[in-house]
Structures are given as C-alpha cells and as structure tokens.
N, C-alpha and C positions, 0 to 999 in steps of 0.2 A: 059423541059429545055428552058424555057425561061426567066426565074431567074438566071442572070448569075451574076457572082463576077467580080468588077471593075477589071482593067487591073492590073498587077501585085498583085493580090487579090485574095482570096485564101475562101470557106465555109468550116467550121468544122463542123461535127456533131457529138452529144454526144448524146449517145442512153440507157438508163435504159434497163437493159437485164431481161426479165421476172418480171418485174415488179410488175404485180397483182398478179403472185404467191409467190414470194417474202414475200410482204405482207399479203398476206394468211399466210402465212407459222410466220411468226413474230407475228401475231395477232393471233394463234391458238396453237401457244405452239407445233404445232405436230409434235415428236420428228422422224419420218422417213421421214417428207419433209424439215424437217431443217439439217435432216445428209444428203439428197440427193445435199442440196444448200452447207453445209460446206465442201462437199466434191467439189465439182464445178461439178459435174458431170450432162450429160444434162438431164435437168428434165421430160422431155416426155420419153424417155430410162430409166431412174430410176426408173419413176413411173410403166412402163410395167412392168421392172425387178420385183419389189416388190410385185405386183398383181397378175403377173402371175407366179411368183415362180421360175424364172429365173436368167441365171447369165445375166452382163449386153451384153456380147458380143454377146449372143445366140437371142438376142431380134430382130426381123425382123422390115422392114421399115414399114409393113403394124400395127404391135402392139405397134410401138410407135407412129404411125398417131391416131389409136385407142386410147393411152394415152394422146394424147395429145387432143383429142374432149373430153374426159371428165374431163383433167382438168381444160380446160375452160367453159364446160356444167356446171360443179360443181358449179362452182363461181356464173354462171347466176342461180343459181336453177332450170337447168336441170335436169326434169324425164328420165324415161328408154325410155318411147317413143319418145321424143326429142331426145335422144340421141343413139337409133336406126337409127333416119335419116341420122343425122350427121354421124354415124360410116357407114352409108352405108349396115346393117347387120339384121341379122333377130335378134325378139325379144328375143331371149332365149340367143342370144353371147350375145347381149346387158343387159339381166338382171344378166346375169354371171356376165359380165367386172363388172356392176355395185355394186353388193351385193359385191363381192371380193375388192373391192377399197374401199370402207363402210367400210368393215374390218381389212383390210390393215392401213387406214389412219382415225381409229377410233375417236382421239382428234378433228382431223379438223370437221369430223363431227358432233361430240358434240357440237363443237362452235358451227358451223352454226346454227344448232339447237337451243343452245342458244341465238345468236342473235334474229334470229324468233322471240322467246318467250319474251325476253327482248323487242323488238321492240313491239308487239303486247300489252306490258302492257304499256309503257313508251310514245309510238306513236313516237318515234324518233330513230336516231342510232348513233353511235359516231365512228370516224374515230381513229386513233392511238394519235394521235393532239388533241381528242378534241371536234373536228368540229365536229355540228352534221345536221342531215337531218331530217326534219318531214317528215311523213308517213300516209298520210292520210287514205290512201287507206286502212288502216290495219285495222278500226273503219269502212267499207262499211259493209251495209246489203247485198251486193250479192256477194256470193261464188266466184266467178272467179275475183272478183274484189278484194277482198280479197288475193287470190292465186295471181295475180299480185302486190300488196303489201309485200308480203313474200317474193318473188323474187327480190324485190329491195331493201329489207331487208338484204337479203343475200348478194349480193351483194356492197350496199352502203358502208359497210366499210373498204372494201377489195378495190376497186375504188377510194374509197375520200384518204385511205391514201397513194397510187401511187400519188397521183394528187397534194397530200399534199408533197410527199417529190418531185416531180422535180418543186413545188415552191420555197420550201427551197431550191431546187439546185441552180435557178436563185439567192436567196438571197446570197449566199454563193460565189457564183461564182461572182458575184458582188464587195461582200465585199474581197474578196480576190484580185480584179484584179480592185480596182476603180478607180487608176489614168489610169491604160491604156485605161478603158473605159472612162473615163472623157477626156482621149487626142486622141479618136479615135482611138489606138494604136489595140483596139479590140472592135466590136460589137456585142450584143448578141442580134439577128434579130427575132427568133422566136421560138416558141413552135410549135410541130408538135406531139401531141399526147406524147408517154415516150418519146420524143426527145428534144433539146435543139439544135439550130441551130446558130454559130457565124460565122463572117467573121473578118479575119486578115491578114496582108500583107503574102504573099507566104513563104516568109524565115522563118518568125516567127511562120509556123504552129505545128511543133514537140513540140516546147516549150509550147506554149498554149494547143496543143490537151491534150500534156499528163498532166500539172497542173489543165488542167478542169477535166480530168478523175479522178485525183486524189480528188480535192473538190468535186466531187458530188457522186463518191463513200461512201464518208464520213460521209454524211450529218447526218446521225442518230448515228451514233459514236461519232463524234466529234463535231458536230457543232451546232445539234438540241437543246439542253438545253440552250446551252449559248445564241442561239438567243430568246428563249422563254423565257428566266429567265430573259431579260431585260424588259418583257412587265408586268406592273401589272397586266393588264387583264387577263393573260393566267398563273395564279398560279395549277388552276384546270388540266389545261392541262399538267403544267409539272411532276404533281404526276400521271394524266394516264400514262406516259411514263417512271415512275420512277417504276411505278409497275407493267412495263415488264423486266422477266426474264434477265439477263445478255447474258445466252445462247442462248434468242432466238435472239438476234440480231447477224441475219448473216449479210455476205459480202453483198453489192450492187454492182453490176457490170453493167462496160458501157462501150459500144463499140465507138470507136472514127473512123470515117471515114472524107476525105479530098474528097473536088472535087470543078472543077470550075464552075458546076450549081448545082442546087439542083435534078436533073434527075442522076447527080454521084454520089451524095452521097446516 
C-alpha cells in the first residue's frame, strides 16, 4: 500500500499466466498438456478431468485443488509422500492420483526423466533458449544430496525457461516502446516473479495495457528468434529453439491489471 503512483499516473501490471506449466508443455511436447492450453481451458481443472476421466463441468473444486498440488509438485520433483501432505489426503489416494497422472501425461513424465538422466551425464541442464545451469550435487557421493540435485535438474529447465521469457518480454516491450520509455511516457518499474509493473499517465493506461499484453504474449512466436539471431554468441541457442516443433509453441497468456498502488494490482 505504500507504493503509490504519482498524481494523474497509474500502475499497469502485466502478469504471465501459468508460465511454468506452459514452459513444461512446450519443452516436453506432451500432447494432452498442450491441448489443454491450446483450448484455453483452466489448467488445473483440465488436468483433473484428464486424470479422473471426468467431464470438465463435473470436476469439483476439491479435485481441482488436488490437480493443482500435483501440477506444481511434479515440476519440483515431488514424490508421493510430499504430494500426500500437499493434497491433505491418505497415501493411497495420493498414490492413485500420482499413478493416474503419470499414465495420462506420460510424455511429460518421460521428458522429466530424460532431463534428470541427461543432467546426471552432462552435469548441467538447459532452458528452451540454451541457458545452462550446472548442478554439482548430481556428482555427490551422498544419496540425499544427489536426490536434491535431481529435483533441481527437473525444475531448472522449466523455471529457467519462464525466467528467460519474462526477460525477453522486457526486451521486446522496450524495443516496441523505446521512444515512449526514453521520454518517460511509459516507465518499466519492476519485475515481481512472472509479472512486470509499469507506470504511465492514467488516461493512456488502456492503450499501453493492451499493447504491452500483445507484445509479451508474442515473445516466443514472433520476437525471440529475431532478438537472438542478432547476436553472434547465440547460434546454438537459435538451433535449440528451431528444434522445438511449431505445434509445441502454445499461446502465452498475459493478464493486465491497473491500480493506483501495488496493493490495488
């Protein structure tokens, strides 16, 4: 509440929706996960429907919460014991949900196992854009340290790809609004996780909000290769992106909000 826009100005929030799960879908190429996003279905409700064999409208709020727990848990290498605690259910219920998830989203699970295996062999992981993360824990002689390294390996390409996307979003917004930013008509203030916060004169908020949304949603589809191709040092990165099938490039979704303070956003 103490972060307040100047008189006659307002904050704009541009927030990537479910960016880690979208990154996981793009990287893994899991057909069912991609289909949920392509059809603009609520991801947690969609996963619950697939895992439980139900129609979307028949999925309860509790079942959606269970799906949400496993959706994020899988990305962090969560096992059944941790999932049981996160879901707040008996172990058998968690085990059944976990097994059904693995069978339903088998391409995602195969991808995660491959990432773990490749990271153990090479000692590092890579994001969609070729950014590496070294994981020395994978070489540890202590089993619990190696297990921690495996959890990092599973998560690093996904969360790292999300981080790359928001950085490219900053670059593309600047390139599209360079004159306005240089003349203080639009200010890019801060990144908060998957969200960028801007400031502009209140009367211009919808103009900038819609334009920013459009630019940020297109960073992979339109802008990424153009940006990366301009740099000599990123040839390998471009090859990595080019190797991703076109049908895996699902739409990114950005939510726009306005407020006189960060609290209002």
